[in-house]
C-alpha positions as CSV (number, residue, x, y, z in Angstrom):
1,X,73.7,109.2,77.0
2,X,72.1,106.2,75.2
3,X,70.2,104.2,77.7
4,X,71.6,100.8,78.3
5,X,72.0,98.6,81.4
6,X,75.1,100.5,82.4
7,X,73.4,103.8,82.5
8,X,70.2,102.3,83.9
9,X,72.2,101.0,86.9
10,X,73.5,104.5,87.6
11,X,70.0,106.0,87.5
12,X,68.4,103.2,89.6
13,X,71.2,103.4,92.2
14,X,71.0,107.2,92.4
15,X,67.3,107.1,92.7
16,X,67.4,104.8,95.7
17,X,70.2,106.9,97.2
18,X,68.2,110.1,96.9
19,X,65.1,108.4,98.4
20,X,67.4,107.4,101.3
21,X,68.1,111.1,102.0
22,X,64.5,111.8,102.8
23,X,65.2,111.8,106.6
24,X,67.1,115.0,106.0
25,X,63.7,116.6,105.3
26,X,62.0,114.8,108.2
27,X,60.5,112.0,106.1
28,X,61.0,108.3,106.2
29,X,60.5,107.0,102.7
30,X,62.4,103.7,102.8
31,X,62.1,102.8,106.5
32,X,59.8,99.9,105.6
33,X,62.6,98.1,103.6
34,X,63.1,94.6,105.0
35,X,66.1,93.9,107.1
36,X,67.3,90.3,107.9
37,X,69.0,89.6,111.2
38,X,71.1,86.6,112.1
39,X,68.3,84.4,113.5
40,X,67.6,81.3,115.5
41,X,63.8,81.7,115.3
42,X,62.7,82.2,111.7
43,X,59.6,84.2,112.8
44,X,62.0,86.9,114.1
45,X,64.3,86.9,111.1
46,X,62.6,89.7,109.2
47,X,61.7,93.2,110.2
48,X,61.8,96.8,108.9
49,X,65.1,98.6,108.8
50,X,63.6,101.6,110.7
51,X,62.1,101.1,114.1
52,X,59.3,103.6,113.3
53,X,57.8,101.1,111.0
54,X,57.5,98.2,113.5
55,X,54.2,96.6,114.0
56,X,53.5,94.3,111.0
57,X,54.7,90.8,110.4
58,X,58.3,90.6,109.0
59,X,57.1,88.9,105.8
60,X,54.9,91.9,105.1
61,X,58.0,94.1,104.9
62,X,59.6,91.5,102.6
63,X,56.6,91.6,100.3
64,X,56.6,95.4,100.3
65,X,60.3,95.5,99.5
66,X,60.0,93.0,96.6
67,X,57.0,94.9,95.3
68,X,58.9,98.1,95.3
69,X,61.9,96.5,93.5
70,X,59.5,94.9,91.0
71,X,58.0,98.3,90.1
72,X,61.4,100.0,89.9
73,X,62.9,97.3,87.7
74,X,59.8,97.0,85.5
75,X,60.0,100.7,84.7
76,X,63.7,100.2,83.9
77,X,62.9,97.2,81.7
78,X,60.4,99.2,79.8
79,X,63.0,101.9,79.1
80,X,65.3,99.1,77.8
81,X,62.6,97.8,75.5
82,X,62.3,94.5,77.3
83,X,59.0,92.4,76.9
84,X,57.3,93.2,80.2
85,X,55.0,90.2,80.1
86,X,58.0,87.9,80.3
87,X,60.1,90.2,82.6
88,X,57.8,90.9,85.4
89,X,56.9,87.3,86.5
90,X,60.5,86.2,85.9
91,X,61.9,89.1,88.0
92,X,59.5,88.3,90.9
93,X,60.8,84.7,90.9
94,X,64.5,85.8,90.7
95,X,64.0,88.3,93.6
96,X,62.1,85.9,95.8
97,X,64.4,83.0,95.4
98,X,67.5,85.2,95.9
99,X,66.1,86.7,99.1
100,X,65.1,83.3,100.4
101,X,68.7,82.3,100.0
102,X,69.8,85.4,101.9
103,X,67.4,84.5,104.8
104,X,68.7,80.9,104.8
105,X,72.3,82.2,104.9
106,X,71.5,84.3,107.9
107,X,70.6,81.3,110.0
108,X,72.6,81.6,113.2
109,X,74.1,78.1,112.9
110,X,75.5,79.1,109.5
111,X,76.2,82.9,109.9
112,X,77.0,83.6,113.5
113,X,80.6,84.5,114.3
114,X,82.2,83.3,117.6
115,X,81.7,86.7,119.3
116,X,77.9,86.5,118.7
117,X,77.1,83.0,119.7
118,X,76.6,83.7,123.4
119,X,74.0,86.4,122.7
120,X,72.2,84.1,120.3
121,X,72.2,81.2,122.7
122,X,74.0,78.7,120.5
123,X,77.1,76.7,121.2
124,X,78.5,76.3,117.6
125,X,78.2,77.8,114.1
126,X,79.9,77.6,110.8
127,X,81.1,81.2,111.2
128,X,80.2,82.1,107.6
129,X,78.6,85.6,108.4
130,X,75.5,86.6,106.5
131,X,77.5,86.6,103.3
132,X,76.8,82.9,103.2
133,X,73.6,84.0,101.5
134,X,75.6,84.8,98.4
135,X,76.9,81.3,98.2
136,X,73.5,79.8,98.7
137,X,72.1,82.0,96.0
138,X,74.8,80.9,93.7
139,X,74.1,77.3,94.5
140,X,70.4,77.8,93.9
141,X,71.1,79.5,90.6
142,X,73.5,76.6,89.6
143,X,70.8,74.1,90.4
144,X,68.2,75.9,88.3
145,X,70.7,76.4,85.4
146,X,71.9,72.8,85.4
147,X,68.9,70.7,86.4
148,X,65.8,72.8,85.4
149,X,66.7,74.1,81.9
150,X,63.0,75.0,81.1
151,X,62.7,77.1,84.2
152,X,66.0,78.7,83.5
153,X,64.8,79.6,80.0
154,X,61.6,81.1,81.4
155,X,63.6,83.3,83.8
156,X,65.9,84.5,81.0
157,X,64.5,88.1,80.7
158,X,65.2,88.7,84.4
159,X,68.7,87.1,84.4
160,X,70.6,90.4,84.2
161,X,73.6,90.2,86.6
162,X,75.4,93.2,85.1
163,X,72.4,95.5,85.9
164,X,72.0,94.1,89.4
165,X,75.6,94.3,90.5
166,X,76.2,97.8,89.0
167,X,73.2,99.2,90.7
168,X,74.4,97.6,94.0
169,X,77.8,99.1,93.6
170,X,76.3,102.6,93.1
171,X,74.5,102.2,96.4
172,X,77.7,100.8,98.0
173,X,79.4,104.2,97.4
174,X,77.0,105.8,99.9
175,X,77.5,103.1,102.5
176,X,81.3,103.5,102.3
177,X,80.9,107.3,102.5
178,X,79.1,106.9,105.8
179,X,81.7,104.4,107.1
180,X,84.5,106.8,106.0
181,X,83.0,109.8,107.7
182,X,82.5,107.9,110.9
183,X,86.2,107.1,110.9
184,X,87.1,110.8,111.0
185,X,86.4,110.5,114.7
186,X,89.4,108.2,115.1
187,X,92.8,109.6,115.7
188,X,94.3,111.3,112.6
189,X,97.4,109.1,113.0
190,X,95.3,106.0,112.6
191,X,93.7,107.3,109.5
192,X,97.0,108.3,107.9
193,X,98.7,105.1,108.8
194,X,95.8,103.1,107.5
195,X,95.9,104.9,104.1
196,X,99.6,104.4,103.8
197,X,99.4,100.8,104.7
198,X,96.7,99.9,102.2
199,X,98.4,101.8,99.3
200,X,101.6,99.9,99.9
201,X,99.9,96.6,100.5
202,X,97.6,96.9,97.5
203,X,100.3,97.8,95.0
204,X,102.2,94.7,96.2
205,X,99.2,92.3,96.3
206,X,97.7,93.1,93.0
207,X,100.9,92.9,91.0
208,X,102.1,89.6,92.5
209,X,98.7,87.8,92.3
210,X,98.3,88.9,88.6
211,X,101.8,87.7,87.9
212,X,101.3,84.4,89.6
213,X,98.0,83.8,87.8
214,X,99.4,84.7,84.4
215,X,102.9,83.2,84.5
216,X,102.6,80.2,86.9
217,X,99.1,79.0,86.2
218,X,98.6,80.3,82.6
219,X,95.4,82.2,83.1
220,X,94.3,84.8,80.5
221,X,94.1,88.5,81.4
222,X,90.3,88.2,81.6
223,X,90.7,85.7,84.5
224,X,93.9,87.1,86.1
225,X,92.6,90.7,86.6
226,X,89.4,89.9,88.5
227,X,91.3,87.3,90.6
228,X,94.0,89.8,91.5
229,X,91.4,92.4,92.4
230,X,89.3,89.9,94.4
231,X,92.3,88.9,96.5
232,X,93.9,92.4,96.7
233,X,91.0,94.8,97.3
234,X,87.7,93.9,98.7
235,X,86.8,90.4,97.4
236,X,83.2,90.3,96.1
237,X,82.7,94.0,95.1
238,X,86.2,94.4,93.7
239,X,86.1,91.2,91.6
240,X,82.8,92.1,90.1
241,X,83.7,95.8,89.4
242,X,87.0,94.7,87.8
243,X,85.1,92.2,85.6
244,X,82.8,95.0,84.4
245,X,85.7,97.4,83.8
246,X,87.5,94.9,81.5
247,X,84.2,93.5,80.1
248,X,85.0,90.0,81.3
249,X,82.3,87.2,81.1
250,X,80.0,87.5,84.1
251,X,80.8,84.0,85.3
252,X,84.5,85.0,86.0
253,X,84.0,87.5,88.8
254,X,81.3,85.4,90.5
255,X,83.6,82.3,90.6
256,X,86.3,84.5,92.1
257,X,83.9,86.0,94.6
258,X,82.7,82.5,95.7
259,X,86.3,81.6,96.5
260,X,86.8,84.9,98.4
261,X,83.9,84.2,100.7
262,X,85.0,80.6,101.3
263,X,88.6,81.5,102.1
264,X,87.5,84.5,104.3
265,X,85.8,82.0,106.5
266,X,89.1,80.1,107.0
267,X,90.8,83.3,107.9
268,X,88.0,84.3,110.3
269,X,88.5,81.1,112.2
270,X,92.3,81.3,112.3
271,X,93.7,84.8,112.3
272,X,92.1,86.3,115.4
273,X,93.5,83.5,117.5
274,X,97.0,83.9,116.0
275,X,96.7,87.6,116.8
276,X,95.7,87.0,120.4
277,X,98.7,84.6,120.8
278,X,101.4,86.7,119.1
279,X,100.1,90.3,118.9
280,X,98.3,90.8,122.2
281,X,100.8,93.5,123.2
282,X,100.4,95.2,119.7
283,X,96.6,95.6,119.5
284,X,96.5,98.1,116.7
285,X,98.8,96.0,114.6
286,X,96.4,93.1,115.1
287,X,93.4,95.2,114.1
288,X,95.0,96.5,110.9
289,X,96.2,93.0,110.0
290,X,92.6,91.8,110.0
291,X,91.7,94.6,107.5
292,X,94.6,93.8,105.2
293,X,94.3,90.0,105.3
294,X,90.6,89.1,105.4
295,X,89.0,89.9,102.0
296,X,85.3,90.5,102.5
297,X,83.8,93.4,104.5
298,X,81.6,91.3,106.7
299,X,84.3,88.7,107.6
300,X,87.0,91.4,108.0
301,X,85.0,93.4,110.5
302,X,83.9,90.3,112.3
303,X,87.5,89.2,112.5
304,X,88.4,92.6,113.9
305,X,85.6,92.3,116.5
306,X,86.8,88.9,117.6
307,X,90.4,90.0,117.7
308,X,89.4,93.0,119.9
309,X,87.5,90.8,122.2
310,X,90.3,88.3,122.6
311,X,93.1,90.9,123.0
312,X,91.2,93.1,125.4
313,X,90.4,90.1,127.5
314,X,94.0,89.0,127.7
315,X,95.2,92.5,128.4
316,X,92.6,92.9,131.1
317,X,94.0,89.8,132.8
318,X,97.3,91.7,133.1
319,X,95.6,94.8,134.5
320,X,95.5,96.8,131.2
321,X,92.0,97.8,130.1
322,X,91.8,99.3,126.6
323,X,88.8,101.4,125.5
324,X,86.5,99.4,123.3
325,X,86.2,100.0,119.6
326,X,89.8,101.1,118.7
327,X,91.1,97.7,117.5
328,X,88.1,97.0,115.3
329,X,88.3,100.7,114.3
330,X,91.7,100.0,112.9
331,X,90.3,97.1,111.0
332,X,87.4,99.2,109.6
333,X,89.7,102.1,108.7
334,X,92.0,100.0,106.7
335,X,89.0,98.2,105.1
336,X,87.3,101.4,104.1
337,X,90.4,102.7,102.3
338,X,90.7,99.4,100.5
339,X,87.1,99.7,99.4
340,X,87.6,103.2,98.1
341,X,90.1,101.7,95.6
342,X,87.2,99.8,93.8
343,X,86.2,102.9,91.9
344,X,89.7,104.1,91.3
345,X,91.0,100.8,90.1
346,X,88.0,100.2,87.8
347,X,88.8,103.5,86.1
348,X,92.5,102.6,85.7
349,X,91.8,99.1,84.3
350,X,89.1,100.5,81.9
351,X,91.7,102.9,80.5
352,X,94.4,100.2,80.3
353,X,92.2,97.7,78.6
354,X,90.9,100.3,76.1
355,X,94.3,101.7,75.1
356,X,96.7,98.8,75.7
357,X,95.1,95.4,75.9
358,X,92.1,95.5,73.6
359,X,92.3,98.7,71.6
360,X,90.8,97.2,68.4
361,X,92.2,97.7,65.0
362,X,92.4,101.4,65.2
363,X,94.2,103.5,67.8
364,X,91.9,103.9,70.8
365,X,90.7,107.5,71.2
366,X,88.7,109.3,73.8
367,X,85.4,108.1,72.4
368,X,86.5,104.5,72.5
369,X,87.7,104.8,76.1
370,X,84.4,106.6,77.0
371,X,82.3,103.8,75.4
372,X,84.3,101.1,77.3
373,X,84.4,102.9,80.6
374,X,82.1,101.4,83.2
375,X,79.5,104.2,83.9
376,X,78.5,102.8,87.2
377,X,81.8,104.2,88.6
378,X,80.3,107.7,88.2
379,X,77.3,106.7,90.3
380,X,79.6,105.0,92.9
381,X,81.7,108.2,93.2
382,X,78.6,110.5,93.2
383,X,77.0,108.7,96.1
384,X,80.3,108.4,98.0
385,X,81.1,112.1,97.5
386,X,77.5,113.2,98.2
387,X,77.6,111.6,101.7
388,X,81.0,113.0,102.5
389,X,80.0,116.5,101.4
390,X,76.8,116.5,103.4
391,X,78.5,115.2,106.5
392,X,81.4,117.7,106.3
393,X,79.2,120.7,105.5
394,X,76.4,119.9,108.0
395,X,77.9,117.7,110.8
396,X,74.6,117.8,112.7
397,X,73.0,115.8,109.9
398,X,75.3,112.8,110.2
399,X,72.9,110.7,112.2
400,X,70.1,111.2,109.7
401,X,72.4,110.5,106.8
402,X,73.6,107.3,108.5
403,X,70.0,106.2,109.1
404,X,69.0,106.9,105.5
405,X,72.0,105.2,103.9
406,X,71.3,102.1,106.1
407,X,68.0,101.9,104.4
408,X,69.5,102.2,101.0
409,X,72.1,99.5,101.9
410,X,69.3,97.0,102.3
411,X,68.7,97.3,98.6
412,X,72.4,97.0,97.8
413,X,72.4,93.6,99.6
414,X,69.4,92.4,97.6
415,X,71.0,93.5,94.3
416,X,74.2,91.7,95.2
417,X,72.4,88.4,96.1
418,X,70.3,88.6,92.9
419,X,73.6,88.9,91.0
420,X,74.8,85.6,92.4
421,X,71.6,83.8,91.7
422,X,71.5,85.2,88.1
423,X,75.1,84.2,87.4
424,X,74.4,80.7,88.7
425,X,71.5,80.3,86.3
426,X,73.8,81.3,83.4
427,X,76.4,78.8,84.4
428,X,76.7,75.0,84.5
429,X,79.0,72.7,86.5
430,X,80.7,71.1,83.5
431,X,81.7,74.5,82.0
432,X,82.9,75.8,85.4
433,X,85.2,72.8,85.7
434,X,86.4,73.2,82.2
435,X,87.1,76.8,82.8
436,X,89.4,76.0,85.7
437,X,87.8,76.6,89.1
438,X,90.3,74.1,90.6
439,X,93.2,76.2,89.3
440,X,91.6,79.4,90.6
441,X,91.5,77.8,94.1
442,X,95.2,76.8,93.7
443,X,96.1,80.4,92.9
444,X,94.1,81.6,95.9
445,X,95.7,79.2,98.3
446,X,99.2,79.9,97.1
447,X,98.8,83.7,97.1
448,X,96.8,84.0,100.3
449,X,98.8,81.7,102.6
450,X,102.1,82.1,100.7
451,X,102.5,85.9,101.0
452,X,99.3,88.0,101.4
453,X,98.7,87.2,105.0
454,X,102.4,87.7,105.9
455,X,103.0,90.8,103.8
456,X,99.8,92.2,105.4
457,X,101.2,91.5,108.9
458,X,104.6,93.1,108.0
459,X,102.9,96.3,106.7
460,X,100.6,96.4,109.7
461,X,103.6,96.2,112.0
462,X,105.5,98.9,110.0
463,X,102.7,101.4,110.3
464,X,101.0,100.5,113.6
465,X,103.8,99.2,115.7
466,X,103.8,101.1,119.1
467,X,100.4,102.6,118.5
468,X,98.1,101.8,121.5
469,X,94.4,102.3,122.1
470,X,93.6,104.7,124.9
471,X,93.0,103.2,128.3
472,X,89.4,102.9,129.6
473,X,88.6,105.8,132.0
């Protein structure tokens, strides 16, 4: 196990995951990690993820979180043989700028979804969800990379998008494990139907998007595979994981991810209202449709929540009062199963690329596949399986596991936003245009509005038609 960024990401992710399990022993090791809420008052934007740590100013928790990450990554950089005198100050800048972008993206007028506006006391918003922070981090990185070349060169030692995103995906496995175990409390029929729906939808989605990108728009395999995964599976995470599996250039999955977030906003503003108009008497179909059609976790769940609010309101006007949580539960169930495919599909693509696409001069053997295989998948599967195993063996520990993983998930978000900033620094506008971002957008528009939304609707109808949420009371 020669230490490289791939293996370091596994160990860093597993370390944070293990620290997050401290509540099982009655300790709170990561409760001070900074959490950013959707805010209207900046002074209230930051706070600790655990209520037991309240009392200090929110910026103190941010400082503590960045200090912890700096210490952790400095130790990792030393193991990689990186010059620490250059790495440490550069990493502090990368982490600080990235998180400031996350805070800005969480501004209520940017991030709030329609179902949250009333509680926040605002009349309008851009509906971007907090994932707008990814776009702002990318824009900040592009500004540095294109207009401040000396500063970009100074940051070079800390511009490590592969390390950041792989560490984040390892932690993501634990978060999805908690989400999956929570869905065991839904009806077995909903779980089974959700699994069948995403398998059928995914096999259609990926193949068609890949074909369109290759045959109709002339993209190379390096571009077509992350694009197909970004549209088909889970957007940001899937595009980046696929890029790592096939060893694509880092700029490719981030360009795809940026388009995913932008188009998810369009779907968020449109699909819930279509569902209220045409699917109000098939609420579970509507919920599953949000999970199959909207391609980021935050926007999909937000779309499910809006859809539930709209449909329950219309049904209540006719005297039918559904229990809360079932429609958005269908959205979440479908989304969780889609997310699980990230690790599976990364393995499949790594094998295909090693044996069929780029085997080299000699016939690819087991060693070649092993060297090419993205090791972060092991970490991802380990954290996912660990959470599932603990929750099934000791059900009484589920609340503590959930609380601990929520703390670890804070760091997953930071690693993701640093990935976007780092990729931006490595890119420049002229090259992005030359590499075809406008053609990427054309593929996305054609595939999303041409068949993905409608195939998702058809599959949701096939598996959830006639399934109703229980009535309140």
